[in-house]
C-alpha positions as CSV (number, residue, x, y, z in Angstrom):
1,M,28.2,23.3,-15.5
2,A,27.2,26.7,-16.7
3,I,29.3,29.8,-17.6
4,S,28.4,33.4,-16.9
5,G,28.6,36.5,-19.0
6,R,31.6,37.5,-16.9
7,F,33.5,34.5,-18.3
8,V,32.5,35.4,-21.9
9,L,33.8,38.9,-21.3
10,L,37.1,37.6,-19.9
11,A,37.5,35.3,-22.9
12,L,37.0,38.3,-25.2
13,L,39.7,40.2,-23.3
14,G,41.9,37.2,-23.8
15,L,41.8,37.8,-27.5
16,V,43.9,40.9,-27.1
17,P,47.2,39.2,-26.2
18,A,46.4,36.5,-28.7
19,V,46.2,39.1,-31.5
20,L,49.2,41.1,-30.3
21,L,51.3,38.0,-29.9
22,P,50.2,35.8,-32.8
23,G,51.0,32.1,-32.6
24,W,49.7,28.9,-31.0
25,E,51.7,29.4,-27.9
26,S,50.0,32.6,-26.8
27,A,46.5,31.2,-27.7
28,G,47.2,28.1,-25.8
29,V,48.3,30.1,-22.7
30,V,45.1,32.2,-22.9
31,L,42.9,29.1,-23.1
32,L,44.8,27.4,-20.3
33,L,44.4,30.4,-18.0
34,L,40.7,30.7,-18.9
35,A,40.1,27.0,-18.2
36,A,42.1,27.1,-14.9
37,A,40.1,30.1,-13.7
38,A,36.8,28.5,-14.6
39,L,37.7,25.2,-13.0
40,L,39.0,26.9,-9.8
41,D,35.8,29.0,-9.6
42,L,33.7,25.9,-10.1
43,G,35.6,24.0,-7.5
44,L,35.0,26.8,-4.9
45,A,31.2,26.8,-5.6
46,V,28.9,25.2,-3.1
47,P,28.1,21.5,-4.0
48,L,24.4,21.5,-5.0
49,R,23.8,18.3,-3.1
50,Q,24.0,20.5,0.0
51,V,21.3,22.8,-1.3
52,S,17.6,22.2,-0.7
53,V,14.5,24.1,-1.8
54,Q,11.1,24.1,-0.2
55,R,7.9,25.7,-1.6
56,A,4.9,27.4,0.1
57,D,2.0,27.0,-2.3
58,P,0.3,30.2,-3.3
59,G,-3.2,28.5,-2.9
60,S,-5.9,30.1,-5.0
61,V,-6.5,33.5,-6.6
62,P,-9.1,35.0,-8.9
63,L,-8.1,35.4,-12.6
64,T,-7.8,39.1,-12.3
65,G,-5.7,38.9,-9.1
66,S,-2.1,38.1,-8.2
67,A,-0.5,35.7,-5.9
68,E,3.0,35.0,-4.4
69,S,4.9,31.8,-4.6
70,V,7.5,31.6,-1.8
71,L,10.7,29.4,-2.1
72,T,13.0,28.7,0.9
73,V,16.5,27.9,-0.2
74,A,18.7,26.2,2.5
75,N,22.5,26.0,2.3
76,A,23.9,23.1,4.3
77,G,27.4,23.6,2.9
78,R,30.4,25.2,4.5
79,R,30.7,28.0,1.9
80,T,28.4,30.9,1.0
81,L,26.0,30.1,-1.9
82,H,26.2,32.7,-4.7
83,G,23.1,31.4,-6.4
84,L,20.8,32.1,-9.3
85,V,17.4,30.4,-8.7
86,R,14.7,30.0,-11.4
87,D,11.1,28.9,-10.5
88,A,9.8,27.1,-13.5
89,W,6.1,28.1,-13.6
90,Q,4.2,27.5,-16.8
91,P,3.8,30.6,-19.0
92,S,0.1,31.2,-18.3
93,A,0.9,31.6,-14.6
94,G,2.4,34.9,-15.5
95,A,5.5,34.7,-13.2
96,Q,6.9,38.3,-13.1
97,N,10.3,37.6,-11.5
98,P,11.0,33.8,-11.9
99,S,14.8,34.1,-11.9
100,Q,16.5,35.8,-8.9
101,R,19.9,35.9,-7.4
102,L,20.4,34.8,-3.8
103,L,23.3,35.0,-1.4
104,V,22.9,32.3,1.2
105,P,25.6,32.1,3.9
106,A,26.7,28.6,5.1
107,G,24.1,26.9,7.3
108,E,21.4,29.5,6.7
109,R,18.2,30.0,4.7
110,R,16.9,32.7,2.4
111,R,13.4,33.3,1.0
112,M,12.6,34.0,-2.6
113,T,9.2,35.5,-3.6
114,V,7.8,35.1,-7.1
115,T,4.8,37.2,-8.1
116,L,2.2,35.4,-10.2
117,Q,-0.3,37.2,-12.4
118,P,-2.2,34.3,-14.2
119,S,-3.7,34.9,-17.6
120,R,-6.1,31.9,-17.7
121,R,-8.4,30.0,-15.3
122,G,-7.6,26.5,-14.1
123,E,-5.0,24.5,-12.3
124,L,-1.5,25.9,-13.0
125,G,1.6,24.2,-11.9
126,A,5.4,24.3,-11.4
127,E,7.2,21.0,-11.4
128,H,10.8,21.9,-10.5
129,V,13.3,24.7,-9.5
130,T,16.6,25.2,-11.2
131,V,19.6,26.3,-9.0
132,R,22.9,27.6,-10.2
133,A,25.8,27.9,-7.6
134,F,28.5,30.3,-8.8
135,G,32.0,30.4,-7.4
136,P,33.4,33.5,-5.8
137,L,34.8,34.8,-9.1
138,G,31.4,34.5,-10.8
139,L,32.8,32.8,-13.9
140,A,31.3,29.3,-13.8
141,A,28.5,27.6,-11.9
142,R,27.2,24.2,-10.9
143,Q,23.6,23.7,-12.1
144,R,21.0,21.3,-10.8
145,T,17.2,21.0,-11.3
146,L,15.4,20.0,-8.1
147,P,11.9,18.6,-8.0
148,C,9.7,21.1,-6.1
149,P,6.1,20.7,-7.3
150,G,3.6,23.5,-6.7
151,S,0.2,24.4,-7.9
152,L,-2.0,27.5,-8.2
153,R,-5.8,27.4,-8.5
154,V,-7.0,30.3,-10.6
155,L,-10.6,30.9,-9.9
156,P,-13.2,32.3,-12.3
157,P,-13.2,36.1,-12.0
158,F,-17.0,36.5,-11.7
159,H,-17.1,39.9,-13.4
160,A,-20.9,39.5,-13.5
161,R,-21.0,40.0,-9.8
162,R,-21.6,43.8,-10.5
163,H,-25.1,42.9,-11.7
164,L,-26.0,41.1,-8.6
165,P,-27.2,44.0,-6.4
166,S,-29.7,45.3,-9.0
167,K,-31.0,41.8,-9.7
168,L,-31.5,41.1,-6.0
169,R,-33.4,44.4,-5.7
170,Q,-35.7,43.3,-8.5
171,L,-36.2,39.9,-6.8
172,R,-37.0,41.5,-3.5
173,E,-39.6,43.8,-5.1
174,L,-41.1,40.7,-6.8
175,D,-41.3,38.8,-3.5
176,G,-43.0,41.8,-1.9
177,K,-45.7,41.8,-4.6
178,A,-46.1,38.0,-4.5
179,A,-46.3,37.5,-0.7
180,V,-50.0,36.8,-0.7
181,Q,-51.2,35.4,2.6
182,I,-53.8,32.6,2.5
183,R,-55.9,31.1,5.2
184,G,-56.0,27.5,6.2
185,A,-53.6,24.8,5.1
186,G,-50.7,25.9,3.0
187,T,-47.1,25.1,2.2
188,E,-44.9,27.7,3.9
189,F,-45.6,29.4,7.2
190,D,-45.7,33.1,7.1
191,S,-47.0,34.7,10.4
192,L,-49.6,34.7,13.1
193,R,-52.7,37.0,13.3
194,D,-56.0,37.3,15.3
195,Y,-58.8,35.0,14.4
196,V,-61.7,36.5,12.4
197,R,-65.1,35.0,11.5
198,G,-64.7,32.6,8.6
199,D,-61.2,31.4,9.3
200,D,-60.6,27.6,9.2
201,V,-60.5,26.3,12.8
202,R,-57.7,24.0,11.6
203,S,-55.4,27.0,11.3
204,I,-55.7,28.0,15.0
205,D,-52.4,27.9,16.8
206,W,-53.4,26.7,20.2
207,R,-50.1,27.4,21.9
208,A,-50.0,31.0,20.8
209,T,-53.7,31.3,21.8
210,A,-52.9,30.1,25.3
211,R,-50.1,32.6,25.7
212,R,-52.0,35.6,24.4
213,S,-55.5,34.7,25.8
214,A,-56.9,35.4,22.4
215,V,-57.6,33.1,19.5
216,V,-54.7,33.2,17.0
217,V,-54.4,31.6,13.6
218,R,-51.5,30.8,11.3
219,T,-51.2,32.4,7.9
220,W,-49.4,30.7,5.0
221,R,-48.0,31.7,1.7
222,P,-47.3,29.7,-1.5
223,E,-44.0,27.8,-1.3
224,R,-41.1,29.7,-2.9
225,D,-38.5,27.0,-2.8
226,R,-38.1,25.8,-6.4
227,R,-35.4,23.8,-8.1
228,V,-33.0,25.4,-10.6
229,V,-30.7,23.1,-12.5
230,I,-27.9,24.7,-14.5
231,L,-26.2,22.5,-17.1
232,L,-23.0,23.8,-18.7
233,D,-22.0,22.4,-22.1
234,T,-18.2,21.6,-22.0
235,S,-18.0,19.9,-25.4
236,R,-16.1,21.2,-28.5
237,T,-18.4,24.1,-29.1
238,A,-17.4,25.6,-25.7
239,A,-13.8,26.0,-27.0
240,A,-14.8,28.8,-29.5
241,R,-13.4,32.2,-28.6
242,I,-16.0,34.9,-28.8
243,A,-14.9,38.5,-28.0
244,D,-11.5,37.2,-26.9
245,E,-13.0,34.9,-24.3
246,P,-13.8,31.2,-24.6
247,R,-17.5,30.4,-24.8
248,L,-17.0,28.2,-21.7
249,D,-15.8,31.1,-19.6
250,T,-18.8,33.2,-20.6
251,G,-21.1,30.3,-19.6
252,I,-19.3,30.1,-16.3
253,E,-20.0,33.8,-15.6
254,A,-23.7,33.4,-16.5
255,A,-24.0,30.3,-14.4
256,L,-22.4,32.0,-11.4
257,L,-24.7,35.0,-11.5
258,L,-27.9,32.9,-12.0
259,A,-26.9,30.4,-9.2
260,V,-26.2,33.1,-6.6
261,L,-29.4,35.0,-7.6
262,A,-31.6,31.9,-7.4
263,E,-30.1,30.8,-4.0
264,R,-30.7,34.3,-2.6
265,G,-34.3,34.0,-3.9
266,G,-34.8,30.9,-1.8
267,D,-34.5,28.3,-4.6
268,R,-32.5,25.1,-4.5
269,V,-29.7,25.3,-7.1
270,D,-27.8,22.4,-8.8
271,F,-24.9,22.9,-11.2
272,L,-23.7,20.3,-13.7
273,A,-20.9,20.5,-16.3
274,F,-21.3,17.8,-18.9
275,D,-20.2,16.7,-22.4
276,R,-20.1,12.9,-22.6
277,R,-19.5,12.4,-18.9
278,L,-20.0,14.5,-15.8
279,R,-17.1,17.0,-15.4
280,A,-18.3,18.9,-12.3
281,R,-21.2,19.1,-9.9
282,A,-22.2,21.4,-7.1
283,G,-25.4,22.4,-5.4
284,S,-26.9,24.3,-2.5
285,A,-28.0,21.1,-0.9
286,A,-24.4,20.4,0.2
287,K,-22.9,22.0,3.2
288,G,-21.0,25.3,2.8
289,N,-21.3,28.4,0.7
290,L,-22.8,27.8,-2.7
291,L,-20.6,30.4,-4.5
292,G,-17.5,28.8,-3.0
293,Q,-18.6,25.3,-4.1
294,L,-19.3,26.5,-7.6
295,V,-16.1,28.4,-8.0
296,Q,-14.0,25.4,-6.8
297,A,-15.9,23.0,-9.1
298,M,-15.4,25.3,-12.1
299,V,-11.7,25.8,-11.7
300,P,-10.5,22.6,-13.6
301,L,-13.1,22.9,-16.4
302,D,-11.9,22.9,-19.9
303,A,-13.6,22.5,-23.2
304,E,-13.3,18.9,-24.5
305,L,-12.9,18.4,-28.2
306,I,-15.7,15.9,-28.4
307,E,-19.4,16.1,-29.3
308,L,-22.0,16.6,-26.5
309,D,-24.1,13.4,-25.9
310,W,-27.6,14.9,-25.9
311,S,-29.2,11.6,-25.1
312,Q,-27.8,11.6,-21.6
313,I,-29.0,15.1,-20.7
314,P,-32.5,14.0,-19.3
315,A,-30.8,11.3,-17.1
316,Q,-28.4,13.9,-15.7
317,I,-31.3,16.2,-14.9
318,R,-33.2,13.4,-13.2
319,S,-30.2,12.6,-11.1
320,V,-30.4,15.9,-9.3
321,S,-34.2,16.7,-9.5
322,A,-37.1,14.3,-10.1
323,H,-39.6,17.2,-9.7
324,R,-40.6,20.1,-12.0
325,S,-37.6,22.4,-12.2
326,L,-36.2,25.3,-14.1
327,V,-33.6,23.7,-16.3
328,V,-31.0,26.1,-17.8
329,L,-28.9,24.8,-20.7
330,L,-25.8,26.9,-21.4
331,T,-24.8,25.7,-24.9
332,A,-24.4,26.8,-28.5
333,L,-27.0,27.5,-31.1
334,D,-24.6,27.0,-34.1
335,G,-22.2,24.4,-35.3
336,G,-24.9,21.9,-36.5
337,A,-25.7,20.8,-33.0
338,P,-29.3,22.2,-32.6
339,E,-30.9,20.0,-35.4
340,E,-29.1,16.9,-34.3
341,G,-29.7,17.0,-30.5
342,L,-30.7,20.2,-28.9
343,L,-34.2,20.6,-30.5
344,P,-35.6,17.2,-29.7
345,M,-34.0,17.0,-26.3
346,A,-35.2,20.5,-25.2
347,A,-38.7,19.7,-26.5
348,L,-38.6,16.5,-24.4
349,L,-37.5,18.3,-21.3
350,A,-40.1,21.0,-21.8
351,Q,-42.8,18.5,-21.2
352,Q,-41.9,18.2,-17.5
353,H,-39.7,21.2,-16.8
354,V,-39.4,24.9,-17.5
355,V,-36.5,25.0,-20.0
356,V,-34.2,27.9,-20.8
357,V,-31.5,27.7,-23.5
358,A,-28.8,30.4,-23.1
359,S,-26.2,30.9,-25.8
360,V,-23.4,33.4,-26.6
361,R,-23.8,35.4,-29.8
362,D,-20.6,36.6,-31.5
363,P,-20.7,40.5,-31.7
364,M,-18.6,40.2,-34.8
365,L,-21.6,39.0,-36.7
366,G,-23.4,42.3,-36.2
367,E,-20.2,44.3,-37.3
368,M,-19.8,42.1,-40.4
369,Q,-23.4,42.6,-41.3
370,Q,-23.0,46.4,-41.5
371,E,-19.7,46.4,-43.4
372,R,-20.5,46.5,-47.2
373,S,-18.0,49.0,-48.5
374,S,-16.2,46.4,-50.7
375,A,-16.9,43.2,-52.6
376,S,-15.3,41.1,-49.9
377,G,-17.2,43.0,-47.3
378,V,-20.5,42.3,-49.0
379,F,-19.7,38.5,-49.0
380,R,-18.8,38.7,-45.3
381,A,-22.1,40.6,-44.6
382,A,-24.0,37.9,-46.5
383,A,-22.4,35.2,-44.4
384,A,-23.1,37.0,-41.2
385,E,-26.7,37.6,-42.2
386,R,-27.1,33.9,-43.0
387,A,-25.6,32.9,-39.6
388,L,-27.9,35.2,-37.8
389,L,-31.0,34.0,-39.7
390,E,-30.0,30.4,-38.8
391,R,-29.7,31.2,-35.1
392,E,-33.1,33.0,-35.2
393,A,-34.7,30.0,-36.9
394,V,-33.3,27.6,-34.2
395,S,-34.6,30.0,-31.5
396,A,-38.0,30.1,-33.2
397,Q,-38.2,26.3,-33.2
398,L,-37.2,26.2,-29.5
399,R,-39.9,28.7,-28.6
400,Q,-42.5,26.7,-30.5
401,A,-41.6,23.8,-28.3
402,G,-42.2,25.9,-25.2
403,V,-38.5,26.7,-24.5
404,E,-37.3,30.1,-23.4
405,V,-34.2,31.3,-25.4
406,V,-31.6,33.8,-24.2
407,D,-29.2,34.7,-27.1
408,A,-26.9,37.6,-26.2
409,E,-23.4,38.9,-26.6
410,P,-20.8,37.8,-24.0
411,S,-21.0,40.9,-21.8
412,L,-24.8,40.8,-21.9
413,L,-25.5,37.1,-21.5
414,P,-25.2,36.9,-17.6
415,P,-27.7,39.8,-16.9
416,A,-30.0,38.7,-19.7
417,L,-30.2,35.2,-18.2
418,A,-30.8,36.7,-14.7
419,D,-33.6,38.8,-16.2
420,A,-35.2,35.7,-17.8
421,Y,-35.2,34.0,-14.4
422,I,-36.8,37.0,-12.7
423,R,-39.4,37.2,-15.5
424,L,-40.3,33.6,-15.2
425,K,-40.7,33.9,-11.5
426,A,-42.8,37.0,-11.8
427,A,-45.1,35.1,-14.2
428,G,-45.5,32.2,-11.7
429,R,-44.0,29.7,-14.1
430,L,-41.5,28.4,-11.5
């Protein structure tokens, strides 16, 4: 049972006769009348066992978008339902109007639409719906919580998509410069042309020659299909918030931009999310759109408060590619992890693969480094300077081992990583 604000107001009005006519008798009469009115109203309310709720799941939505959760409330009773319905979404789902009043005549249904504006990525849910059935006087209500599970998949926003057209343009310019035709046996067919003296007879296309009544040879170009393996660190260091965004989400943005760019460039892409066990996996070898696969695989990812098991990284790479590949590690360059695992593991991988380590740098370090107007500011500047020097030392050791390093602020990391990929491809290192 629940009481309404109308009942509270009526009780306050009942204090007037109790004050004007002091005594237990007048107070008892007021209480008796209030109780009788509430019980009568409660008895006339629709029994909630005759009320049912069904949900239409909102599906999936990008983090910056909005979705609608639709509830259908059915009244199987003989009286009109004067209801207050509350859809119990978790706070991060951003329900704008979770509680709504509904008037459902006997034997009919009404729909209730709740607008959702989620504030974080992931699987968000609602387990139940609470229904209050008021009587015709609106003084008291029956209340019941009905199980009605629902879920909303909040996809990564992919803000870095805005960099994709410019990076694809650079990639097309690079392909145009590198499309060098060679005679004879090659790896990737390019086109047909007329035979000239000195061409290898093994390159003659006899079917095309018969159709054109002229000797035609095949031309080839170096194979462009390379393997790109992106490994996203989901250990405790990924939980740090940098520029009001988890390091994990920045890594997701960088991985999405690089994966789409590499696929458009004709490379085979594999994505792994790992800490001590494999959390997600997607790749262009599977059927379907690569971007869709990646986004769906990244939805449930969360930073795990455990250390990354560096010893398992080479085995994870071998599980998706036994050939020379571009291996991109999205991880941290701080927190004591580099000396313990990153440096020896990256040096080992660099013996077989082209390795790129990408990390997010906190822009607050640069701001603290410049602030020296007070004694506390000087100490903070010294701490920031030391942190930056340590990161630079780790980067230098990685470069000495033959590893490329991309260390940038959150908004700059995705395009910087894409530029590193294009630069490596232009240098013929892939």
